[in-house]
N, C-alpha and C positions, 0 to 999 in steps of 0.2 A: 542628524543622523536616525533619530527616531522617525523623521517623515519618510526618509528613503525606505526603512524598514517596512513601515505600514504601507507605502505605495506598492510594495512587492507582495507584502503578507496579506492584506485585507482581500484583494481579488484573490489569491491562493486558498485562504481560509473560505471564502464564499464557494469557490469551486471544489474544494476539499469536503466541505461538508455536503456538497451534493454528490460527491463521489460514493460515500457510503450509503447514499439514499437508492443507489442502485442494488446494493444488498438489502437495505432496510425495506423497499420495496417488495422485494422477492419475499424476505421473512415475513413481512406482514400479511401479505396476500396468503402465503401458505399457512400463516397461523390462524386464517378464517376459512380454511377448507374443512374443518370438522375433524381434525385427527393430528397428534403431535407427530406421526410418521412423516406428513410433508414439511412440518419444520426441520426435523432430521433430515430429510433427502436435500433440502436446499442448502442445510449445513454442510453436510458431506460433500455434495457436488460443489459448493463454492469453495470449499477446503481444497477440494481436487484441482480446481483452477489455480488458487492461490499458490499451491505446491508447484503448478506447473510455470506460472506466469512470473511468479516471485523470482524464480532463479534467474529469469533473464530480465531483472529490473535494473541491471547495469544500463541496459539501453536509455532508461531515462536518467538515472543518477550520473553515469560516466559521461553522458553528453551534455548534461548540464554544467557539471565541473570544467569540462575542457572548453565548451563553447563560452562560459563566462571568462574564463582565463584568456582565451582568443580575443573576445570581445574587449577585455581591459586592455590589450596589448594592440588593439586596433588592426587585427590581422584579419579582414574580411574574407579573404580566400580560404584561409583555413576554417573560419566560421561556416562557410558554404560547404567545404568538403566534409566538416564533421557532420552535417544533417544527411547528406548523401551516404555516408559510410555508415551511420547509425540505422537509416530507413532500409537500407540494403540488406543489411545484416539480418534487422527483425524480420524482414520478409522471408529471406532464406531459412531462419528459424522456424517462423510459422508453416513455411511448407514443409519442414519436417515433421512438426508436429502433426499436421493433418495425414501424413503418411503413416506415422507411428500411433495414430490414435487408439488401436485395438490393443496392442501390446502395453500402452500407457494405462489404460483403465484396468487392465488386467492385473497389471503389478500393483496400481494404487488400491485396488479393492482386496489385495492379499495383505495389504498393510493395514486396512481398516476394518474393524470387527463392529457390525451393526446387524440390526435385525433383517430378515429377507427383504420385506416391505420396504424398508429405508433404502438398502441397496437396488432394488428394482428400480424405485424413482430416481434415485441418484445418478444410475447408469444412464437412463432416459435424459436427464437433464445434461450430463456430460457430452453424449452423442450430438445434441443439438448445438450446445454452446461452443463445443471445440472449433465450430467452423467460422467463429469470430477471431480466431488467432491472428490472422494477418492484420484484421484492424486493431487489435488490442496492441500488439507489438510495433505497430506503425506509430498508434498514439503514444506509446512510451517515448518514442524518438521525438515525435513533434514537441510533446510536452517539454521535455528535458531541454530542447533547444530553444523554446520561447521563453523558458526559465532563465536560461543562460544568456539570452539577449535582454535580460531585465524587463521582460513582458510576461507578466503573470495574468493580463487581462484575457489573453486568447485562450489558454487553459479554462479560465472561468467559462468563458462563451461556449466551449466544447463541452463540458461538463454540464451545464445548463441544458444544452441541446440533447445530451445524452439522457438525462433524467427527464425531459418532457416526453421525449419519445416511449422511453421505457415505461414510465407510468401509463400512458395512453395505449401503449400497445400491451403490456401484461394485462392490464385491466379488462381491456376488450377481448383479448383471448379466452380469459379465464371466465369471466362474468357475461360476456355476451355469447361467446361460442362454446362455451360449457367445457373449456379445457382445463386441466389442473396443471400437474408439473411442466407438461409439454408446452403450455401456454405462457408459464413464467420464463421458461428457456427461449422461445421465440422472441418474447419482448425484449429480453436481454441481448440476443443477438442482433435485432434490428437496431437497438440503441448502440451497440458498439460500431455499427457500419456508418451510422449516422454521425458520430463523433468523428470517425476517421475522416468522413467526406468534409465535415467542416473544417478541420484542421487542413487539410489539402486547399480548400477554398481560402482560408484566411491567408495562408503562406502565399498564395499566388497574388492574392490581392495586395498585400501590403510589403512583401518581401520580393516580389516577382523580379526587381532590378538585379538581383543577385544571381538569376539564371545565366547572365553573362560570364560568371564566374566559373560556370561549371566546366569541368575537364575530366571526362570519364575516365582517363587513364589514371588519374589521381586516386579513384576509388578503390582500386586493387592494389595501390603503392606498396610495397613489401614493408617498407620502414614504417610508414604511417599506420598501416594495420598492425603491424607489430607493437606500436605504441598504443593504438587503440584499445587491443586485447590486454596489453601489460597494465593499462590503468585500471581495466574493469575486471582483471583477475581476481584482486581481492575481494571486490563488491560480489563478485560471483559466489566466491567462497564463503562470505558474509552471508549471502542470501541462503546457501544451504543450510547454515546454522540456524537461521532464522525460521525457514520452512519446516526443518526437523522438528524444531520446539512447537511450532504451531500445530503441524499434522499430529505430533504427539498428544498436545492438550486436546485437540477435537477426537482423536480415535481413543484416548482415555475415557472421555464423557460418554462415548458411544458403547463402550463395553459396560459401563455402569447402567444400561438401560436408556429407553427412549425419553423418559422424563428428565433423567440428568443431563443427557445431551440437548434437549430442548432448553434447561435451564442454563448450561453454559453458554449455548448460543446466543441466547437473549441477553445475558449478563456481559458477553463480550461486545455486544453493540455499543454498550457505554463506553468501553475502552477504546473501540474504533472510532466513535464519534470525538472524543477527545484526541486521538491520534492524528485524525486528520485537520483538527483546529492547530496543533502543535506542527504538524508537517508545513501549516503556511508559513509560520515563523522558520521554520528549517529551510524551506525554499528561499526566503529572503535571505537567509544566511549563505546559501549555496551561491546565490547570484552575486551578493554584495562582496562576500568574502573571495570568491573566485575572481571578480573585477579587480578588487584592491590589490590581490596577492599577484595576480597577472600583470598589473601596472606597478608593482613594486612598492606600494602605498601602504607601509605596515602600521603606522600611526592610526589610519582609517580603519585598517583592519581589525585593531584593537578595540577601537571605538564600536564598532559592530558587534563584536563580542560581548562587551559590557551592556551593550543596549540590549541585546537580544537575551540575555539573561533576565533583565529587568521585567521585559516582557513575558518571558516563559514562567517566572515565579508568580507573576500577578494572574495569569491564565489558570495556573495549576489551583492556586488558592480558591479562585472564582468557581471552577469546575468542582472541586472538593465540596463547597457549599450547595452548589446547584444539585449534585447527586445526593447529598444528604437529605435535601428538602425534597426533590421530586423524582427519584430514582425509581421508587416502585410505581408511581403512575405512569411514568415512561413505559415502563414494561407492560403495563395495561393496555397500552396504546398498540404495542406490536402483537398481542394475541390476545384471545378471550377464552382460553383454556385455563380454567379455575385452578386445575391440579399444578400446572406448571408454574403459575403466578405464585401460589402458595409455597411450592417448593424453593422457589427462589429466594424467598425472605431469608432464608437460613444462611445463604451466601452472598447476600448483597453487600455487607459491609465490608468485604474484600475490595469491591470496586471503588469505594471511597478513598482507598490510599493511592490507587492507580495514578491521579494526576500529580500528586508530589513526589512520588517515588520514580517517575518516569520522564518528567518534562527535560531534564538535561539530556537524556539519552538522545531524544530528537533534535534538540539543537545542536548538540555536537556532532551528530551525524551530517548535519547541514554544513557545518563548518568545514568539517574533514572532507566531504565531497566537493566544496567549491575550491579546497586547496588541493585535491587529489591526493590527501593525506589518508589514503585508504587502508594501507596496512595497521594503522592503529584500531579502525573500525573492525577489522577481521580479528585482530587479537582480542579487543574486548569483548566481542560477541562470543569468541569461543569460550573464554572463561566463564561467561554468564550462563552460557547454554550448559555447561558443566555443572555449575552449581544448581540449575534448573533440576537436570536429571538426579543428581545426587540427593537433593532434599525430596524430590518426590519419591523416590525409592525408600529412602529412610523414614519417611513419615506416612506413607500409604495406608500400612496395615493398621495403624491406629488412628489416622485422621480422615481416611477416605479422600472425598473430593475436595475437602479443606486443604490437603496437603498439595493437590493440584495447584490451587489458588495460591497458596503460601509460595510454592516454588517459582510461579509465574511472576508475583511480585518481587522476589530476589532476583530474578533473571533481568527485570527491567531496572530495577535499581542498579545492578551491579555492572550493566553496561555503560551507564553515566559514570559511575566511578572509576572504572578503569580508563574509559576515554579521557576524562579530566586529568588523570595522573599520568598517562602516556603522551597525552599533547600539552603538558603544561607549559614547555617553554615556548611553543608555538603561540599559544592561546593568550599567556598572561605576561 
């Protein structure tokens, strides 16, 4: 079972490590433009897209869980229909986002309090990157489908392609053409469409035989679409809670000034790096748990659970030691702003607790997505989000930005505790 987990997890980890590089490259380039305003603008602009795109994360998660179950039960017709259904829904959502981009940014900037300079640059970033919505949402569907088919190598190839394009394009626009935020945004946009093009090419090249199973009338089948949205409803609501917490975290940092906003943005890169490594094992949990659950092989399912937690605990300990030894040095690679690096030292120790507190939530999310037990995910994150806001509001007057980090750690830990308790019969 360990070999099966690593067969899916290792390519997923490689691709997931490269995924945050899209954000890290943007933050790093902004960090060398001579002002913390640019770091804040990328943070706010990136947060806006997290707020928009994460809401539709069910296109990846729901597709992965349902596809892995269909694959386990050897229903290739349903496997094919799931991809068509997911991509079709994603494209329709993307078109709606393009039409509504102006009211979306208006509402978003009413929720975020930042300096006028940060807001102006963040708006510029938003108006360029929003045109990548069709590519991003289509990639959600393709990535979920590939993982459900037990194939994590293709998302890895796609992520590598995106990052090569993003690094080359962003550096060229900024340092050769003397652009600033607009150059970073254009590099990101080109990378998104390069990734989408790669996904379509890989599917046609290696899964083209499934085209004979296409039946367009099945795409809009009422019962099938009802099941598709029923499975994804809880994921959608769960994502709203996640977005609310993340948006509040960033906007609260923005209200404390450009320096604290930059500090929180840089420290969150440590959480982002760990989260994408753990997501690699969560994806393995999605694929294998869905496959064994769909096939009715519960002994293999529970072996998967045990092996995943062995790997998860090991990775959490390793990252805690890594951040303790080299966390401050890593921040120095992201920016040369001395004032920001000095201010981050006061809050760095909070990031040391993140791996051990949060690893179980990532793994349990993957297992519940694979078995489409999404109601437990929703209930868990609702309780965790409630704890986050209560702790912040109770402690901010005395602790300031420390209260924000404390609330965030409790939120991460409570997700894992609640999921383990709610799903105890299925898991153990």
